[in-house]
mmCIF file of the N, C-alpha and C atoms, coordinates in Angstrom:
data_MODEL
# 
_entry.id   MODEL 
# 
loop_
_atom_site.group_PDB 
_atom_site.id 
_atom_site.type_symbol 
_atom_site.label_atom_id 
_atom_site.label_alt_id 
_atom_site.label_comp_id 
_atom_site.label_asym_id 
_atom_site.label_entity_id 
_atom_site.label_seq_id 
_atom_site.pdbx_PDB_ins_code 
_atom_site.Cartn_x 
_atom_site.Cartn_y 
_atom_site.Cartn_z 
_atom_site.occupancy 
_atom_site.B_iso_or_equiv 
_atom_site.pdbx_formal_charge 
_atom_site.auth_seq_id 
_atom_site.auth_comp_id 
_atom_site.auth_asym_id 
_atom_site.auth_atom_id 
_atom_site.pdbx_PDB_model_num 
ATOM 1   N N  . MET A 1 1  ? -98.973  140.925 8.824   1.00 0.00 ? 1  MET A N  1 
ATOM 2   C CA . MET A 1 1  ? -99.808  139.917 8.209   1.00 0.00 ? 1  MET A CA 1 
ATOM 3   C C  . MET A 1 1  ? -101.230 140.094 8.717   1.00 0.00 ? 1  MET A C  1 
ATOM 4   N N  . ASN A 1 2  ? -102.173 139.981 7.809   1.00 0.00 ? 2  ASN A N  1 
ATOM 5   C CA . ASN A 1 2  ? -103.584 140.054 8.195   1.00 0.00 ? 2  ASN A CA 1 
ATOM 6   C C  . ASN A 1 2  ? -104.043 138.705 8.714   1.00 0.00 ? 2  ASN A C  1 
ATOM 7   N N  . ASN A 1 3  ? -104.899 138.725 9.697   1.00 0.00 ? 3  ASN A N  1 
ATOM 8   C CA . ASN A 1 3  ? -105.444 137.501 10.260  1.00 0.00 ? 3  ASN A CA 1 
ATOM 9   C C  . ASN A 1 3  ? -106.899 137.377 9.900   1.00 0.00 ? 3  ASN A C  1 
ATOM 10  N N  . THR A 1 4  ? -107.350 136.155 9.708   1.00 0.00 ? 4  THR A N  1 
ATOM 11  C CA . THR A 1 4  ? -108.741 135.854 9.432   1.00 0.00 ? 4  THR A CA 1 
ATOM 12  C C  . THR A 1 4  ? -109.175 134.765 10.387  1.00 0.00 ? 4  THR A C  1 
ATOM 13  N N  . THR A 1 5  ? -110.363 134.875 10.882  1.00 0.00 ? 5  THR A N  1 
ATOM 14  C CA . THR A 1 5  ? -110.905 133.867 11.798  1.00 0.00 ? 5  THR A CA 1 
ATOM 15  C C  . THR A 1 5  ? -111.836 132.960 11.014  1.00 0.00 ? 5  THR A C  1 
ATOM 16  N N  . ILE A 1 6  ? -111.660 131.652 11.213  1.00 0.00 ? 6  ILE A N  1 
ATOM 17  C CA . ILE A 1 6  ? -112.555 130.677 10.596  1.00 0.00 ? 6  ILE A CA 1 
ATOM 18  C C  . ILE A 1 6  ? -113.074 129.750 11.684  1.00 0.00 ? 6  ILE A C  1 
ATOM 19  N N  . GLU A 1 7  ? -114.224 129.165 11.425  1.00 0.00 ? 7  GLU A N  1 
ATOM 20  C CA . GLU A 1 7  ? -114.770 128.201 12.369  1.00 0.00 ? 7  GLU A CA 1 
ATOM 21  C C  . GLU A 1 7  ? -114.443 126.794 11.896  1.00 0.00 ? 7  GLU A C  1 
ATOM 22  N N  . ILE A 1 8  ? -113.946 125.981 12.829  1.00 0.00 ? 8  ILE A N  1 
ATOM 23  C CA . ILE A 1 8  ? -113.700 124.568 12.545  1.00 0.00 ? 8  ILE A CA 1 
ATOM 24  C C  . ILE A 1 8  ? -114.284 123.762 13.695  1.00 0.00 ? 8  ILE A C  1 
ATOM 25  N N  . SER A 1 9  ? -114.467 122.498 13.448  1.00 0.00 ? 9  SER A N  1 
ATOM 26  C CA . SER A 1 9  ? -115.035 121.648 14.496  1.00 0.00 ? 9  SER A CA 1 
ATOM 27  C C  . SER A 1 9  ? -114.031 121.466 15.627  1.00 0.00 ? 9  SER A C  1 
ATOM 28  N N  . ALA A 1 10 ? -114.548 121.096 16.784  1.00 0.00 ? 10 ALA A N  1 
ATOM 29  C CA . ALA A 1 10 ? -113.683 120.837 17.945  1.00 0.00 ? 10 ALA A CA 1 
ATOM 30  C C  . ALA A 1 10 ? -112.732 119.686 17.644  1.00 0.00 ? 10 ALA A C  1 
ATOM 31  N N  . ASN A 1 11 ? -113.211 118.681 16.920  1.00 0.00 ? 11 ASN A N  1 
ATOM 32  C CA . ASN A 1 11 ? -112.350 117.536 16.567  1.00 0.00 ? 11 ASN A CA 1 
ATOM 33  C C  . ASN A 1 11 ? -111.192 117.973 15.674  1.00 0.00 ? 11 ASN A C  1 
ATOM 34  N N  . SER A 1 12 ? -111.489 118.820 14.681  1.00 0.00 ? 12 SER A N  1 
ATOM 35  C CA . SER A 1 12 ? -110.431 119.307 13.794  1.00 0.00 ? 12 SER A CA 1 
ATOM 36  C C  . SER A 1 12 ? -109.431 120.161 14.555  1.00 0.00 ? 12 SER A C  1 
ATOM 37  N N  . HIS A 1 13 ? -109.923 120.990 15.460  1.00 0.00 ? 13 HIS A N  1 
ATOM 38  C CA . HIS A 1 13 ? -109.032 121.834 16.255  1.00 0.00 ? 13 HIS A CA 1 
ATOM 39  C C  . HIS A 1 13 ? -108.117 120.987 17.125  1.00 0.00 ? 13 HIS A C  1 
ATOM 40  N N  . ALA A 1 14 ? -108.682 119.964 17.757  1.00 0.00 ? 14 ALA A N  1 
ATOM 41  C CA . ALA A 1 14 ? -107.867 119.074 18.599  1.00 0.00 ? 14 ALA A CA 1 
ATOM 42  C C  . ALA A 1 14 ? -106.822 118.350 17.757  1.00 0.00 ? 14 ALA A C  1 
ATOM 43  N N  . ALA A 1 15 ? -107.206 117.894 16.576  1.00 0.00 ? 15 ALA A N  1 
ATOM 44  C CA . ALA A 1 15 ? -106.264 117.197 15.695  1.00 0.00 ? 15 ALA A CA 1 
ATOM 45  C C  . ALA A 1 15 ? -105.145 118.138 15.263  1.00 0.00 ? 15 ALA A C  1 
ATOM 46  N N  . LEU A 1 16 ? -105.502 119.377 14.923  1.00 0.00 ? 16 LEU A N  1 
ATOM 47  C CA . LEU A 1 16 ? -104.495 120.366 14.537  1.00 0.00 ? 16 LEU A CA 1 
ATOM 48  C C  . LEU A 1 16 ? -103.531 120.652 15.683  1.00 0.00 ? 16 LEU A C  1 
ATOM 49  N N  . GLN A 1 17 ? -104.071 120.802 16.880  1.00 0.00 ? 17 GLN A N  1 
ATOM 50  C CA . GLN A 1 17 ? -103.212 121.057 18.039  1.00 0.00 ? 17 GLN A CA 1 
ATOM 51  C C  . GLN A 1 17 ? -102.243 119.902 18.271  1.00 0.00 ? 17 GLN A C  1 
ATOM 52  N N  . GLN A 1 18 ? -102.746 118.684 18.178  1.00 0.00 ? 18 GLN A N  1 
ATOM 53  C CA . GLN A 1 18 ? -101.886 117.515 18.380  1.00 0.00 ? 18 GLN A CA 1 
ATOM 54  C C  . GLN A 1 18 ? -100.791 117.453 17.315  1.00 0.00 ? 18 GLN A C  1 
ATOM 55  N N  . LEU A 1 19 ? -101.170 117.638 16.054  1.00 0.00 ? 19 LEU A N  1 
ATOM 56  C CA . LEU A 1 19 ? -100.173 117.621 14.981  1.00 0.00 ? 19 LEU A CA 1 
ATOM 57  C C  . LEU A 1 19 ? -99.146  118.732 15.144  1.00 0.00 ? 19 LEU A C  1 
ATOM 58  N N  . ALA A 1 20 ? -99.600  119.906 15.537  1.00 0.00 ? 20 ALA A N  1 
ATOM 59  C CA . ALA A 1 20 ? -98.686  121.028 15.737  1.00 0.00 ? 20 ALA A CA 1 
ATOM 60  C C  . ALA A 1 20 ? -97.681  120.713 16.836  1.00 0.00 ? 20 ALA A C  1 
ATOM 61  N N  . ARG A 1 21 ? -98.168  120.117 17.930  1.00 0.00 ? 21 ARG A N  1 
ATOM 62  C CA . ARG A 1 21 ? -97.256  119.723 19.020  1.00 0.00 ? 21 ARG A CA 1 
ATOM 63  C C  . ARG A 1 21 ? -96.238  118.706 18.512  1.00 0.00 ? 21 ARG A C  1 
ATOM 64  N N  . GLU A 1 22 ? -96.723  117.681 17.800  1.00 0.00 ? 22 GLU A N  1 
ATOM 65  C CA . GLU A 1 22 ? -95.835  116.627 17.305  1.00 0.00 ? 22 GLU A CA 1 
ATOM 66  C C  . GLU A 1 22 ? -94.787  117.169 16.333  1.00 0.00 ? 22 GLU A C  1 
ATOM 67  N N  . GLU A 1 23 ? -95.174  118.138 15.534  1.00 0.00 ? 23 GLU A N  1 
ATOM 68  C CA . GLU A 1 23 ? -94.263  118.716 14.544  1.00 0.00 ? 23 GLU A CA 1 
ATOM 69  C C  . GLU A 1 23 ? -93.422  119.852 15.109  1.00 0.00 ? 23 GLU A C  1 
ATOM 70  N N  . GLY A 1 24 ? -93.787  120.311 16.300  1.00 0.00 ? 24 GLY A N  1 
ATOM 71  C CA . GLY A 1 24 ? -93.078  121.450 16.887  1.00 0.00 ? 24 GLY A CA 1 
ATOM 72  C C  . GLY A 1 24 ? -93.360  122.743 16.144  1.00 0.00 ? 24 GLY A C  1 
ATOM 73  N N  . LEU A 1 25 ? -94.585  122.886 15.664  1.00 0.00 ? 25 LEU A N  1 
ATOM 74  C CA . LEU A 1 25 ? -94.985  124.057 14.892  1.00 0.00 ? 25 LEU A CA 1 
ATOM 75  C C  . LEU A 1 25 ? -96.137  124.779 15.571  1.00 0.00 ? 25 LEU A C  1 
ATOM 76  N N  . SER A 1 26 ? -96.288  126.034 15.222  1.00 0.00 ? 26 SER A N  1 
ATOM 77  C CA . SER A 1 26 ? -97.482  126.749 15.648  1.00 0.00 ? 26 SER A CA 1 
ATOM 78  C C  . SER A 1 26 ? -98.648  126.263 14.798  1.00 0.00 ? 26 SER A C  1 
ATOM 79  N N  . LEU A 1 27 ? -99.872  126.537 15.248  1.00 0.00 ? 27 LEU A N  1 
ATOM 80  C CA . LEU A 1 27 ? -101.040 126.166 14.443  1.00 0.00 ? 27 LEU A CA 1 
ATOM 81  C C  . LEU A 1 27 ? -100.965 126.827 13.070  1.00 0.00 ? 27 LEU A C  1 
ATOM 82  N N  . GLN A 1 28 ? -100.577 128.103 13.032  1.00 0.00 ? 28 GLN A N  1 
ATOM 83  C CA . GLN A 1 28 ? -100.479 128.826 11.760  1.00 0.00 ? 28 GLN A CA 1 
ATOM 84  C C  . GLN A 1 28 ? -99.465  128.167 10.832  1.00 0.00 ? 28 GLN A C  1 
ATOM 85  N N  . ALA A 1 29 ? -98.299  127.818 11.371  1.00 0.00 ? 29 ALA A N  1 
ATOM 86  C CA . ALA A 1 29 ? -97.264  127.184 10.553  1.00 0.00 ? 29 ALA A CA 1 
ATOM 87  C C  . ALA A 1 29 ? -97.727  125.815 10.057  1.00 0.00 ? 29 ALA A C  1 
ATOM 88  N N  . LEU A 1 30 ? -98.417  125.073 10.918  1.00 0.00 ? 30 LEU A N  1 
ATOM 89  C CA . LEU A 1 30 ? -98.935  123.762 10.518  1.00 0.00 ? 30 LEU A CA 1 
ATOM 90  C C  . LEU A 1 30 ? -99.966  123.902 9.407   1.00 0.00 ? 30 LEU A C  1 
ATOM 91  N N  . LEU A 1 31 ? -100.880 124.868 9.553   1.00 0.00 ? 31 LEU A N  1 
ATOM 92  C CA . LEU A 1 31 ? -101.893 125.089 8.523   1.00 0.00 ? 31 LEU A CA 1 
ATOM 93  C C  . LEU A 1 31 ? -101.256 125.535 7.214   1.00 0.00 ? 31 LEU A C  1 
ATOM 94  N N  . ASP A 1 32 ? -100.253 126.401 7.281   1.00 0.00 ? 32 ASP A N  1 
ATOM 95  C CA . ASP A 1 32 ? -99.548  126.827 6.072   1.00 0.00 ? 32 ASP A CA 1 
ATOM 96  C C  . ASP A 1 32 ? -98.892  125.630 5.378   1.00 0.00 ? 32 ASP A C  1 
ATOM 97  N N  . LYS A 1 33 ? -98.246  124.782 6.164   1.00 0.00 ? 33 LYS A N  1 
ATOM 98  C CA . LYS A 1 33 ? -97.587  123.596 5.619   1.00 0.00 ? 33 LYS A CA 1 
ATOM 99  C C  . LYS A 1 33 ? -98.615  122.639 5.008   1.00 0.00 ? 33 LYS A C  1 
ATOM 100 N N  . ALA A 1 34 ? -99.710  122.426 5.719   1.00 0.00 ? 34 ALA A N  1 
ATOM 101 C CA . ALA A 1 34 ? -100.749 121.519 5.229   1.00 0.00 ? 34 ALA A CA 1 
ATOM 102 C C  . ALA A 1 34 ? -101.348 122.042 3.920   1.00 0.00 ? 34 ALA A C  1 
ATOM 103 N N  . LEU A 1 35 ? -101.576 123.324 3.851   1.00 0.00 ? 35 LEU A N  1 
ATOM 104 C CA . LEU A 1 35 ? -102.131 123.908 2.636   1.00 0.00 ? 35 LEU A CA 1 
ATOM 105 C C  . LEU A 1 35 ? -101.157 123.776 1.468   1.00 0.00 ? 35 LEU A C  1 
ATOM 106 N N  . ARG A 1 36 ? -99.892  124.036 1.730   1.00 0.00 ? 36 ARG A N  1 
ATOM 107 C CA . ARG A 1 36 ? -98.856  123.892 0.700   1.00 0.00 ? 36 ARG A CA 1 
ATOM 108 C C  . ARG A 1 36 ? -98.818  122.463 0.176   1.00 0.00 ? 36 ARG A C  1 
ATOM 109 N N  . LEU A 1 37 ? -98.839  121.493 1.086   1.00 0.00 ? 37 LEU A N  1 
ATOM 110 C CA . LEU A 1 37 ? -98.817  120.081 0.686   1.00 0.00 ? 37 LEU A CA 1 
ATOM 111 C C  . LEU A 1 37 ? -100.081 119.685 -0.071  1.00 0.00 ? 37 LEU A C  1 
ATOM 112 N N  . TYR A 1 38 ? -101.211 120.186 0.376   1.00 0.00 ? 38 TYR A N  1 
ATOM 113 C CA . TYR A 1 38 ? -102.476 119.888 -0.287  1.00 0.00 ? 38 TYR A CA 1 
ATOM 114 C C  . TYR A 1 38 ? -102.493 120.459 -1.707  1.00 0.00 ? 38 TYR A C  1 
ATOM 115 N N  . ARG A 1 39 ? -102.038 121.696 -1.858  1.00 0.00 ? 39 ARG A N  1 
ATOM 116 C CA . ARG A 1 39 ? -101.994 122.312 -3.190  1.00 0.00 ? 39 ARG A CA 1 
ATOM 117 C C  . ARG A 1 39 ? -101.052 121.541 -4.101  1.00 0.00 ? 39 ARG A C  1 
ATOM 118 N N  . ARG A 1 40 ? -99.914  121.113 -3.577  1.00 0.00 ? 40 ARG A N  1 
ATOM 119 C CA . ARG A 1 40 ? -98.956  120.343 -4.388  1.00 0.00 ? 40 ARG A CA 1 
ATOM 120 C C  . ARG A 1 40 ? -99.570  119.014 -4.812  1.00 0.00 ? 40 ARG A C  1 
ATOM 121 N N  . GLN A 1 41 ? -100.222 118.328 -3.876  1.00 0.00 ? 41 GLN A N  1 
ATOM 122 C CA . GLN A 1 41 ? -100.844 117.053 -4.185  1.00 0.00 ? 41 GLN A CA 1 
ATOM 123 C C  . GLN A 1 41 ? -101.959 117.220 -5.216  1.00 0.00 ? 41 GLN A C  1 
ATOM 124 N N  . THR A 1 42 ? -102.751 118.269 -5.085  1.00 0.00 ? 42 THR A N  1 
ATOM 125 C CA . THR A 1 42 ? -103.812 118.547 -6.049  1.00 0.00 ? 42 THR A CA 1 
ATOM 126 C C  . THR A 1 42 ? -103.219 118.806 -7.430  1.00 0.00 ? 42 THR A C  1 
ATOM 127 N N  . PHE A 1 43 ? -102.145 119.586 -7.488  1.00 0.00 ? 43 PHE A N  1 
ATOM 128 C CA . PHE A 1 43 ? -101.475 119.853 -8.756  1.00 0.00 ? 43 PHE A CA 1 
ATOM 129 C C  . PHE A 1 43 ? -100.996 118.554 -9.398  1.00 0.00 ? 43 PHE A C  1 
ATOM 130 N N  . LEU A 1 44 ? -100.323 117.720 -8.618  1.00 0.00 ? 44 LEU A N  1 
ATOM 131 C CA . LEU A 1 44 ? -99.801  116.455 -9.154  1.00 0.00 ? 44 LEU A CA 1 
ATOM 132 C C  . LEU A 1 44 ? -100.929 115.526 -9.588  1.00 0.00 ? 44 LEU A C  1 
ATOM 133 N N  . ASN A 1 45 ? -102.017 115.487 -8.843  1.00 0.00 ? 45 ASN A N  1 
ATOM 134 C CA . ASN A 1 45 ? -103.171 114.677 -9.258  1.00 0.00 ? 45 ASN A CA 1 
ATOM 135 C C  . ASN A 1 45 ? -103.718 115.163 -10.595 1.00 0.00 ? 45 ASN A C  1 
ATOM 136 N N  . ASN A 1 46 ? -103.800 116.473 -10.769 1.00 0.00 ? 46 ASN A N  1 
ATOM 137 C CA . ASN A 1 46 ? -104.288 117.033 -12.024 1.00 0.00 ? 46 ASN A CA 1 
ATOM 138 C C  . ASN A 1 46 ? -103.340 116.731 -13.180 1.00 0.00 ? 46 ASN A C  1 
ATOM 139 N N  . VAL A 1 47 ? -102.029 116.788 -12.920 1.00 0.00 ? 47 VAL A N  1 
ATOM 140 C CA . VAL A 1 47 ? -101.051 116.431 -13.957 1.00 0.00 ? 47 VAL A CA 1 
ATOM 141 C C  . VAL A 1 47 ? -101.227 114.968 -14.347 1.00 0.00 ? 47 VAL A C  1 
ATOM 142 N N  . ASN A 1 48 ? -101.385 114.098 -13.360 1.00 0.00 ? 48 ASN A N  1 
ATOM 143 C CA . ASN A 1 48 ? -101.567 112.673 -13.648 1.00 0.00 ? 48 ASN A CA 1 
ATOM 144 C C  . ASN A 1 48 ? -102.836 112.421 -14.453 1.00 0.00 ? 48 ASN A C  1 
ATOM 145 N N  . LYS A 1 49 ? -103.912 113.129 -14.117 1.00 0.00 ? 49 LYS A N  1 
ATOM 146 C CA . LYS A 1 49 ? -105.160 112.987 -14.882 1.00 0.00 ? 49 LYS A CA 1 
ATOM 147 C C  . LYS A 1 49 ? -104.965 113.453 -16.323 1.00 0.00 ? 49 LYS A C  1 
ATOM 148 N N  . ALA A 1 50 ? -104.253 114.560 -16.494 1.00 0.00 ? 50 ALA A N  1 
ATOM 149 C CA . ALA A 1 50 ? -104.013 115.086 -17.836 1.00 0.00 ? 50 ALA A CA 1 
ATOM 150 C C  . ALA A 1 50 ? -103.178 114.101 -18.658 1.00 0.00 ? 50 ALA A C  1 
ATOM 151 N N  . TYR A 1 51 ? -102.161 113.506 -18.043 1.00 0.00 ? 51 TYR A N  1 
ATOM 152 C CA . TYR A 1 51 ? -101.358 112.509 -18.753 1.00 0.00 ? 51 TYR A CA 1 
ATOM 153 C C  . TYR A 1 51 ? -102.190 111.269 -19.086 1.00 0.00 ? 51 TYR A C  1 
ATOM 154 N N  . ALA A 1 52 ? -103.048 110.860 -18.188 1.00 0.00 ? 52 ALA A N  1 
ATOM 155 C CA . ALA A 1 52 ? -103.910 109.705 -18.464 1.00 0.00 ? 52 ALA A CA 1 
ATOM 156 C C  . ALA A 1 52 ? -104.820 109.994 -19.652 1.00 0.00 ? 52 ALA A C  1 
ATOM 157 N N  . THR A 1 53 ? -105.350 111.194 -19.709 1.00 0.00 ? 53 THR A N  1 
ATOM 158 C CA . THR A 1 53 ? -106.186 111.586 -20.848 1.00 0.00 ? 53 THR A CA 1 
ATOM 159 C C  . THR A 1 53 ? -105.358 111.616 -22.132 1.00 0.00 ? 53 THR A C  1 
ATOM 160 N N  . LEU A 1 54 ? -104.160 112.165 -22.052 1.00 0.00 ? 54 LEU A N  1 
ATOM 161 C CA . LEU A 1 54 ? -103.277 112.240 -23.208 1.00 0.00 ? 54 LEU A CA 1 
ATOM 162 C C  . LEU A 1 54 ? -102.916 110.851 -23.729 1.00 0.00 ? 54 LEU A C  1 
ATOM 163 N N  . ARG A 1 55 ? -102.688 109.924 -22.806 1.00 0.00 ? 55 ARG A N  1 
ATOM 164 C CA . ARG A 1 55 ? -102.318 108.559 -23.217 1.00 0.00 ? 55 ARG A CA 1 
ATOM 165 C C  . ARG A 1 55 ? -103.429 107.861 -23.977 1.00 0.00 ? 55 ARG A C  1 
ATOM 166 N N  . GLN A 1 56 ? -104.651 108.298 -23.791 1.00 0.00 ? 56 GLN A N  1 
ATOM 167 C CA . GLN A 1 56 ? -105.769 107.688 -24.500 1.00 0.00 ? 56 GLN A CA 1 
ATOM 168 C C  . GLN A 1 56 ? -105.788 108.084 -25.977 1.00 0.00 ? 56 GLN A C  1 
ATOM 169 N N  . ASP A 1 57 ? -105.083 109.156 -26.328 1.00 0.00 ? 57 ASP A N  1 
ATOM 170 C CA . ASP A 1 57 ? -104.968 109.600 -27.717 1.00 0.00 ? 57 ASP A CA 1 
ATOM 171 C C  . ASP A 1 57 ? -103.614 109.101 -28.234 1.00 0.00 ? 57 ASP A C  1 
ATOM 172 N N  . SER A 1 58 ? -103.625 108.005 -28.996 1.00 0.00 ? 58 SER A N  1 
ATOM 173 C CA . SER A 1 58 ? -102.371 107.362 -29.402 1.00 0.00 ? 58 SER A CA 1 
ATOM 174 C C  . SER A 1 58 ? -101.491 108.277 -30.249 1.00 0.00 ? 58 SER A C  1 
ATOM 175 N N  . VAL A 1 59 ? -102.079 109.117 -31.082 1.00 0.00 ? 59 VAL A N  1 
ATOM 176 C CA . VAL A 1 59 ? -101.293 110.029 -31.906 1.00 0.00 ? 59 VAL A CA 1 
ATOM 177 C C  . VAL A 1 59 ? -100.612 111.086 -31.028 1.00 0.00 ? 59 VAL A C  1 
ATOM 178 N N  . ALA A 1 60 ? -101.369 111.660 -30.121 1.00 0.00 ? 60 ALA A N  1 
ATOM 179 C CA . ALA A 1 60 ? -100.806 112.674 -29.222 1.00 0.00 ? 60 ALA A CA 1 
ATOM 180 C C  . ALA A 1 60 ? -99.735  112.058 -28.321 1.00 0.00 ? 60 ALA A C  1 
ATOM 181 N N  . TRP A 1 61 ? -99.991  110.850 -27.823 1.00 0.00 ? 61 TRP A N  1 
ATOM 182 C CA . TRP A 1 61 ? -99.013  110.215 -26.930 1.00 0.00 ? 61 TRP A CA 1 
ATOM 183 C C  . TRP A 1 61 ? -97.734  109.874 -27.682 1.00 0.00 ? 61 TRP A C  1 
ATOM 184 N N  . GLU A 1 62 ? -97.850  109.480 -28.932 1.00 0.00 ? 62 GLU A N  1 
ATOM 185 C CA . GLU A 1 62 ? -96.656  109.210 -29.741 1.00 0.00 ? 62 GLU A CA 1 
ATOM 186 C C  . GLU A 1 62 ? -95.848  110.490 -29.904 1.00 0.00 ? 62 GLU A C  1 
ATOM 187 N N  . GLY A 1 63 ? -96.519  111.630 -30.058 1.00 0.00 ? 63 GLY A N  1 
ATOM 188 C CA . GLY A 1 63 ? -95.819  112.911 -30.133 1.00 0.00 ? 63 GLY A CA 1 
ATOM 189 C C  . GLY A 1 63 ? -95.050  113.210 -28.857 1.00 0.00 ? 63 GLY A C  1 
ATOM 190 N N  . VAL A 1 64 ? -95.649  112.908 -27.729 1.00 0.00 ? 64 VAL A N  1 
ATOM 191 C CA . VAL A 1 64 ? -94.967  113.102 -26.440 1.00 0.00 ? 64 VAL A CA 1 
ATOM 192 C C  . VAL A 1 64 ? -93.745  112.198 -26.358 1.00 0.00 ? 64 VAL A C  1 
ATOM 193 N N  . ARG A 1 65 ? -93.916  110.951 -26.746 1.00 0.00 ? 65 ARG A N  1 
ATOM 194 C CA . ARG A 1 65 ? -92.800  109.986 -26.710 1.00 0.00 ? 65 ARG A CA 1 
ATOM 195 C C  . ARG A 1 65 ? -91.650  110.446 -27.607 1.00 0.00 ? 65 ARG A C  1 
ATOM 196 N N  . GLU A 1 66 ? -91.983  110.912 -28.795 1.00 0.00 ? 66 GLU A N  1 
ATOM 197 C CA . GLU A 1 66 ? -90.946  111.393 -29.717 1.00 0.00 ? 66 GLU A CA 1 
ATOM 198 C C  . GLU A 1 66 ? -90.228  112.620 -29.153 1.00 0.00 ? 66 GLU A C  1 
ATOM 199 N N  . GLU A 1 67 ? -90.977  113.515 -28.545 1.00 0.00 ? 67 GLU A N  1 
ATOM 200 C CA . GLU A 1 67 ? -90.355  114.702 -27.960 1.00 0.00 ? 67 GLU A CA 1 
ATOM 201 C C  . GLU A 1 67 ? -89.424  114.318 -26.820 1.00 0.00 ? 67 GLU A C  1 
ATOM 202 N N  . ARG A 1 68 ? -89.843  113.368 -25.997 1.00 0.00 ? 68 ARG A N  1 
ATOM 203 C CA . ARG A 1 68 ? -88.980  112.917 -24.897 1.00 0.00 ? 68 ARG A CA 1 
ATOM 204 C C  . ARG A 1 68 ? -87.693  112.300 -25.436 1.00 0.00 ? 68 ARG A C  1 
ATOM 205 N N  . GLU A 1 69 ? -87.807  111.499 -26.488 1.00 0.00 ? 69 GLU A N  1 
ATOM 206 C CA . GLU A 1 69 ? -86.609  110.895 -27.083 1.00 0.00 ? 69 GLU A CA 1 
ATOM 207 C C  . GLU A 1 69 ? -85.672  111.976 -27.605 1.00 0.00 ? 69 GLU A C  1 
ATOM 208 N N  . ALA A 1 70 ? -86.236  113.007 -28.226 1.00 0.00 ? 70 ALA A N  1 
ATOM 209 C CA . ALA A 1 70 ? -85.407  114.098 -28.736 1.00 0.00 ? 70 ALA A CA 1 
ATOM 210 C C  . ALA A 1 70 ? -84.679  114.792 -27.589 1.00 0.00 ? 70 ALA A C  1 
ATOM 211 N N  . TRP A 1 71 ? -85.373  115.036 -26.493 1.00 0.00 ? 71 TRP A N  1 
ATOM 212 C CA . TRP A 1 71 ? -84.738  115.680 -25.339 1.00 0.00 ? 71 TRP A CA 1 
ATOM 213 C C  . TRP A 1 71 ? -83.700  114.775 -24.702 1.00 0.00 ? 71 TRP A C  1 
ATOM 214 N N  . ASP A 1 72 ? -83.970  113.462 -24.677 1.00 0.00 ? 72 ASP A N  1 
ATOM 215 C CA . ASP A 1 72 ? -83.010  112.532 -24.074 1.00 0.00 ? 72 ASP A CA 1 
ATOM 216 C C  . ASP A 1 72 ? -81.665  112.565 -24.781 1.00 0.00 ? 72 ASP A C  1 
ATOM 217 N N  . THR A 1 73 ? -81.664  112.841 -26.068 1.00 0.00 ? 73 THR A N  1 
ATOM 218 C CA . THR A 1 73 ? -80.391  112.877 -26.792 1.00 0.00 ? 73 THR A CA 1 
ATOM 219 C C  . THR A 1 73 ? -79.595  114.128 -26.468 1.00 0.00 ? 73 THR A C  1 
ATOM 220 N N  . THR A 1 74 ? -80.222  115.130 -25.880 1.00 0.00 ? 74 THR A N  1 
ATOM 221 C CA . THR A 1 74 ? -79.515  116.372 -25.568 1.00 0.00 ? 74 THR A CA 1 
ATOM 222 C C  . THR A 1 74 ? -79.059  116.454 -24.114 1.00 0.00 ? 74 THR A C  1 
ATOM 223 N N  . VAL A 1 75 ? -79.398  115.463 -23.319 1.00 0.00 ? 75 VAL A N  1 
ATOM 224 C CA . VAL A 1 75 ? -79.095  115.530 -21.881 1.00 0.00 ? 75 VAL A CA 1 
ATOM 225 C C  . VAL A 1 75 ? -77.616  115.781 -21.631 1.00 0.00 ? 75 VAL A C  1 
ATOM 226 N N  . GLU A 1 76 ? -76.747  115.085 -22.332 1.00 0.00 ? 76 GLU A N  1 
ATOM 227 C CA . GLU A 1 76 ? -75.315  115.256 -22.109 1.00 0.00 ? 76 GLU A CA 1 
ATOM 228 C C  . GLU A 1 76 ? -74.637  115.873 -23.329 1.00 0.00 ? 76 GLU A C  1 
ATOM 229 N N  . ASP A 1 77 ? -75.380  116.526 -24.162 1.00 0.00 ? 77 ASP A N  1 
ATOM 230 C CA . ASP A 1 77 ? -74.857  117.103 -25.389 1.00 0.00 ? 77 ASP A CA 1 
ATOM 231 C C  . ASP A 1 77 ? -73.729  118.094 -25.083 1.00 0.00 ? 77 ASP A C  1 
ATOM 232 N N  . GLY A 1 78 ? -72.539  117.750 -25.531 1.00 0.00 ? 78 GLY A N  1 
ATOM 233 C CA . GLY A 1 78 ? -71.412  118.653 -25.377 1.00 0.00 ? 78 GLY A CA 1 
ATOM 234 C C  . GLY A 1 78 ? -70.726  118.613 -24.033 1.00 0.00 ? 78 GLY A C  1 
ATOM 235 N N  . LEU A 1 79 ? -71.159  117.762 -23.129 1.00 0.00 ? 79 LEU A N  1 
ATOM 236 C CA . LEU A 1 79 ? -70.550  117.705 -21.798 1.00 0.00 ? 79 LEU A CA 1 
ATOM 237 C C  . LEU A 1 79 ? -69.448  116.657 -21.776 1.00 0.00 ? 79 LEU A C  1 
ATOM 238 N N  . GLN A 1 80 ? -68.375  117.002 -21.124 1.00 0.00 ? 80 GLN A N  1 
ATOM 239 C CA . GLN A 1 80 ? -67.281  116.050 -20.938 1.00 0.00 ? 80 GLN A CA 1 
ATOM 240 C C  . GLN A 1 80 ? -67.584  115.163 -19.744 1.00 0.00 ? 80 GLN A C  1 
ATOM 241 N N  . GLU A 1 81 ? -67.132  113.924 -19.803 1.00 0.00 ? 81 GLU A N  1 
ATOM 242 C CA . GLU A 1 81 ? -67.310  113.033 -18.659 1.00 0.00 ? 81 GLU A CA 1 
ATOM 243 C C  . GLU A 1 81 ? -66.454  113.538 -17.513 1.00 0.00 ? 81 GLU A C  1 
ATOM 244 N N  . ASN A 1 82 ? -67.056  113.607 -16.335 1.00 0.00 ? 82 ASN A N  1 
ATOM 245 C CA . ASN A 1 82 ? -66.352  114.083 -15.133 1.00 0.00 ? 82 ASN A CA 1 
ATOM 246 C C  . ASN A 1 82 ? -65.565  112.926 -14.547 1.00 0.00 ? 82 ASN A C  1 
ATOM 247 N N  . LYS A 1 83 ? -64.247  113.008 -14.604 1.00 0.00 ? 83 LYS A N  1 
ATOM 248 C CA . LYS A 1 83 ? -63.390  111.942 -14.061 1.00 0.00 ? 83 LYS A CA 1 
ATOM 249 C C  . LYS A 1 83 ? -62.733  112.448 -12.785 1.00 0.00 ? 83 LYS A C  1 
ATOM 250 N N  . ALA A 1 84 ? -63.474  112.358 -11.710 1.00 0.00 ? 84 ALA A N  1 
ATOM 251 C CA . ALA A 1 84 ? -62.973  112.857 -10.433 1.00 0.00 ? 84 ALA A CA 1 
ATOM 252 C C  . ALA A 1 84 ? -62.205  111.815 -9.696  1.00 0.00 ? 84 ALA A C  1 
# 
């Protein structure tokens, strides 16, 4: 793995060290985890914004609602009830 050096403030470094200790992780593992969580949160925020924009268009939102209803009817299509 290639390494890259970045500069961060002393406060950020201390916070990272404390979090790493609390989580039982190395600084690298903590940063990887934090980045993964941040990217996921950013993705979900963008999805929520896109849905909010879509909801403002009543015709488009009705299309989404109709598509969801169509998919809901197929959820158990052809499946037998599991009687365990």
